[in-house]
C-alpha positions in Angstrom: 17.6 -4.6 -41.9 14.0 -4.8 -42.7 12.9 -4.0 -46.2 9.7 -2.4 -46.3 7.8 -1.2 -49.4 6.0 2.3 -49.8 4.2 4.2 -52.4 7.0 5.6 -53.8 9.8 3.3 -53.8 11.5 0.4 -51.6 12.6 1.6 -48.0 15.1 -0.1 -45.8 14.6 0.2 -42.0 17.3 -0.5 -39.3 15.5 -1.9 -36.0 17.2 -0.9 -33.0 15.7 -2.6 -29.8 15.1 -0.5 -26.7 17.7 -2.9 -24.9 20.3 -2.0 -27.2 19.6 1.3 -26.7 19.7 1.1 -23.1 23.1 -0.6 -23.1 24.7 1.9 -25.4 23.6 4.5 -23.2 25.1 2.8 -20.3 28.7 1.8 -21.9 30.0 5.4 -22.2 29.9 5.9 -25.9 29.0 9.6 -25.8 29.5 10.4 -29.3 26.9 7.7 -29.9 24.8 8.7 -27.9 24.8 12.2 -28.7 24.4 11.1 -32.6 21.6 9.2 -32.0 19.7 11.9 -29.7 20.6 14.4 -32.3 19.0 12.2 -35.2 15.8 12.0 -32.7 15.5 15.5 -32.3 15.9 16.4 -36.2 13.0 14.6 -37.0 10.8 16.3 -34.7 8.5 19.4 -35.8 9.3 22.8 -34.3 6.1 22.6 -32.6 7.0 19.4 -30.5 10.4 21.1 -29.6 9.0 24.0 -28.4 6.4 22.0 -26.2 9.2 20.2 -24.8 11.3 23.1 -24.1 8.3 24.6 -22.2 7.5 21.3 -20.1 9.3 20.8 -16.9 9.5 17.6 -15.2 9.3 17.7 -11.4 10.0 15.0 -8.5 8.0 15.6 -5.7 8.7 13.6 -2.6 6.3 11.4 -0.8 4.4 13.7 1.7 4.9 16.9 -0.1 2.7 19.3 -1.3 2.8 19.9 -5.3 0.5 22.9 -4.5 -1.5 24.4 -1.7 -5.3 25.5 -1.4 -5.2 29.1 -2.1 -2.2 29.3 -4.1 -1.9 30.8 -7.5 -2.8 28.5 -10.4 -0.2 29.0 -13.2 0.4 25.2 -14.2 -1.1 22.3 -15.1 0.5 18.9 -14.2 0.3 15.7 -15.6 1.5 12.5 -13.6 4.0 10.7 -14.9 4.5 7.9 -12.4 3.6 7.7 -8.7 0.3 9.1 -7.1 -1.3 12.4 -6.1 -4.1 13.1 -3.6 -6.2 16.3 -3.7 -7.5 17.3 -0.2 -10.0 20.3 0.5 -10.0 22.0 4.2 -12.6 23.9 5.8 -11.4 26.7 7.6 -14.2 26.9 9.8 -14.1 23.2 11.2 -10.9 22.5 10.7 -12.1 19.3 8.8 -10.2 17.9 5.7 -12.0 16.1 2.6 -10.3 13.9 0.1 -11.3 15.1 -3.2 -9.9 12.9 -5.4 -6.5 11.1 -6.5 -4.9 11.1 -9.3 -2.5 8.1 -11.0 -0.3 7.9 -13.8 -1.1 9.8 -17.0 -3.9 11.9 -15.4 -4.0 15.8 -14.9 -4.5 17.8 -12.0 -4.8 21.6 -11.6 -6.6 22.3 -14.9 -9.6 23.7 -13.6 -8.0 26.7 -11.8 -5.5 27.4 -14.5 -8.2 27.5 -17.5 -10.4 29.5 -15.2 -7.7 31.8 -13.7 -8.6 31.1 -9.8 -6.5 30.5 -6.9 -6.2 27.0 -6.1 -9.8 25.0 -4.5 -7.4 22.3 -3.1 -4.1 21.2 -1.2 -2.6 18.2 -3.7 -0.1 15.8 -2.2 2.1 13.3 -3.2 0.9 9.8 -1.7 4.4 8.4 -2.8 7.4 9.6 -4.8 6.0 11.3 -7.6 7.0 12.7 -11.2 5.0 15.1 -12.8 5.3 17.1 -15.9 4.3 21.0 -15.6 2.6 22.7 -18.5 2.7 26.3 -17.7 -0.4 28.4 -18.4 1.0 30.3 -21.3 1.6 26.7 -23.0 -1.8 26.1 -22.5 -2.9 29.1 -24.2 -0.7 28.6 -27.0 -2.0 24.9 -27.7 -5.3 26.4 -27.6 -4.7 28.6 -30.1 -2.7 26.5 -32.4 -4.7 23.4 -31.9 -8.3 24.1 -31.0 -9.0 20.3 -30.9 -6.7 19.9 -27.9 -9.0 22.3 -25.9 -12.2 19.8 -26.7 -10.1 17.0 -25.6 -9.3 18.9 -22.0 -12.8 19.8 -21.7 -13.8 16.3 -22.2 -11.3 15.0 -19.4 -13.0 17.9 -17.2 -16.4 16.8 -18.0 -15.3 13.3 -16.7 -13.6 14.4 -13.8 -16.9 16.8 -12.7 -19.5 14.1 -13.4 -17.4 11.8 -11.3 -17.7 14.2 -8.5 -21.4 15.2 -9.1 -22.0 11.6 -8.5 -20.8 11.7 -4.9 -22.7 13.4 -2.7 -21.0 16.3 -0.5 -22.0 14.8 2.8 -20.5 11.5 1.9 -16.9 12.5 0.7 -14.4 10.8 2.9 -13.3 12.8 5.7 -9.5 12.6 6.6 -9.8 14.0 10.0 -10.1 11.2 12.7 -13.4 11.3 14.6 -13.1 12.5 18.2 -15.8 10.0 19.3 -16.4 6.4 18.3 -19.3 6.4 15.7 -22.9 5.7 16.4 -24.9 2.9 15.3 -26.5 5.1 13.0 -23.4 6.3 11.4 -21.9 2.8 10.6 -23.9 2.8 7.3 -23.0 6.1 6.4 -19.1 5.2 7.0 -19.4 2.0 4.7 -20.5 4.4 2.1 -17.8 6.6 2.7 -15.2 3.6 2.3 -17.0 2.6 -0.8 -16.5 6.1 -2.4 -12.5 6.3 -1.3 -12.5 2.7 -3.0 -13.6 4.5 -6.4 -10.8 6.7 -6.1 -8.2 3.6 -6.2 -9.2 2.1 -9.5 -6.1 3.2 -10.9 -3.8 1.8 -8.5 -0.4 0.6 -10.2 1.8 -0.6 -7.3 0.9 -2.6 -4.1 3.7 -3.1 -1.2 3.1 -6.2 0.8 4.6 -5.9 4.3 4.8 -9.0 6.3 4.0 -7.7 10.1 3.7 -10.8 11.9 4.0 -13.5 9.2 7.5 -15.1 8.3 7.4 -13.9 4.6 5.5 -12.1 2.4 6.6 -14.5 -0.5 3.7 -17.1 -0.3 1.2 -14.3 -0.6 2.5 -12.1 -3.0 2.8 -15.4 -5.5 -0.5 -16.1 -4.6 -1.9 -12.3 -5.5 0.3 -12.4 -8.5 -1.2 -15.7 -10.0 -4.7 -14.2 -9.0 -3.7 -10.9 -10.6 -3.0 -12.7 -13.9 -6.4 -14.0 -14.6 -7.8 -10.4 -14.2 -4.9 -8.0 -15.7 -5.1 -7.7 -19.8 -2.8 -10.2 -21.4 -0.6 -7.2 -22.9 -0.2 -5.7 -19.4 0.2 -8.5 -16.8 1.2 -8.1 -13.0 4.8 -8.7 -11.9 6.6 -9.1 -8.6 10.0 -7.1 -7.7 12.0 -8.4 -4.7 15.1 -7.3 -3.8 17.0 -10.2 -4.9 15.3 -10.0 -8.3 16.8 -6.1 -8.4 20.1 -7.4 -7.8 19.8 -9.9 -10.5 18.7 -7.4 -12.9 20.9 -4.6 -12.1 24.0 -6.3 -10.4 25.4 -6.2 -6.6 25.6 -2.4 -6.7 21.9 -1.4 -7.4 21.1 -0.1 -4.3 24.3 2.4 -3.6 23.8 5.9 -4.1 25.6 6.1 -7.3 23.0 4.0 -9.2 20.0 5.7 -7.8 18.9 7.1 -11.2 19.3 4.0 -12.8 17.2 2.1 -10.3 14.6 4.6 -10.3 14.5 4.2 -14.1 14.0 0.8 -14.1 11.5 0.7 -11.4 9.3 3.0 -13.6 10.1 0.5 -16.5 8.4 -1.9 -14.7 5.0 0.3 -14.1 5.3 1.2 -17.7 5.3 -2.7 -18.9 3.0 -3.9 -16.4 -0.4 -3.4 -15.2 0.3 -3.9 -11.6 3.5 -4.2 -9.7 4.0 -6.0 -6.2 6.5 -4.9 -4.4 7.6 -7.9 -1.9 8.8 -6.1 1.7 11.3 -7.5 4.1 9.9 -8.4 7.3 12.4 -5.5 9.1 12.4 -2.1 8.3 15.0 -2.4 5.9 16.4 0.4 3.3 14.8 -2.0 0.7 11.3 -2.0 2.7 11.6 1.5 2.8 12.1 1.8 -0.6 9.0 -0.4 -1.6 7.0 1.9 0.6 7.9 4.9 -1.1 6.9 3.6 -4.4 3.6 2.0 -3.5 0.2 3.3 -4.1 -1.2 1.1 -1.5 0.3 -1.0 1.3 -1.1 -4.2 2.4 0.0 -5.3 5.8 0.0 -9.2 6.7 -0.8 -10.4 9.9 -1.2 -13.6 11.6 -4.7 -13.9 12.8 -3.9 -16.6 15.6 -0.7 -14.7 16.6 -3.0 -11.4 16.8 -5.7 -13.5 18.8 -3.5 -14.7 21.3 -2.0 -11.0 21.9 -5.3 -9.7 22.3 -6.7 -12.5 24.7 
C-alpha cells in the first residue's frame, strides 16, 4: 500500500502491476476480472463511456482495403497497430501514386469526413492492421461538446497538408511499374522520388529481417539492434523478437490457434513498449517467417554478395 498526502486528508493507494492484472485475466478468475472491469467503468465519465460505446475496433488483413477511392466518407480511422498506405488512381492513364503512409496513432480519412465528400484515395493495409473507427456522427458530437478537439484536428490536418505541399505532384512516387527502362535523364528524378518515399517511412515501428542467401539473420539482427540502441530514445529501446523468444515467454503452445489472441496481444505490447521491433525470420518460409512478414512495416532481405556475384557470373 502506498500512503499519499492530499490537500484534505491522508489517502491510501493500492498499486497493482500490469503483470499481475495480466496474470489475473489468464488465471480464469472471472468474478475478480468482472469486478475489476466494473470498478474501472464506474470511474469513467459518462462522456468517455459514450465515446467508447460509439467506437468500433476493426482488424484489416494485410493487402485488404480499409476504404476505396470514390466511396462514401462516413468515418475517421485511427491506426492502433500496423500500417496503412494511401494510393490515388488516375482513371485516364491507369497510373497509381503513393499519397501517404500512416503508422500507429495517426488519423486517416479525416478530410473527406469533415467535408462530406467522397473518398479521394484508396487506403490499403501494408500489414495486419488494427484501427479504431470514429463515425462522422461521433466527430460532430465531439465538435459540439469540446470545440478544442476540433482545433487539434485542424492542426493535424494542417500538418498533413503542409507535407503534401512540400512534395511536387510530378515527383510523387509512382506505384505503377515502368514499361521501359528509365532514360539517363530520368535517373535523378527517380532518386528524388525515392527520397520522397523514404520521408513517408519515418514512423516505422517493425522490421522483418529475412536471410535469403545467408545461413542466419541472427548476426545482422544483433548488429542492427546494437546500432538502434544508440539512436532510439532511452525510454523506448529497440528489441529483437525470435521464435525461440516467443516460446520462452508464452510457452510451447504459443503458436497454436487457441493462443492467437494472446500472441497478437503480446506482439502488440512489444510495439507499445519499444520504439523499434526487429522480427528475426527463419531462412525457410515457415509459419514463423510468415508471421514476421505479416507484422512488418518493412522487410530487409539479407543477401550474400559473393554468392550472388557467382550466380550472376
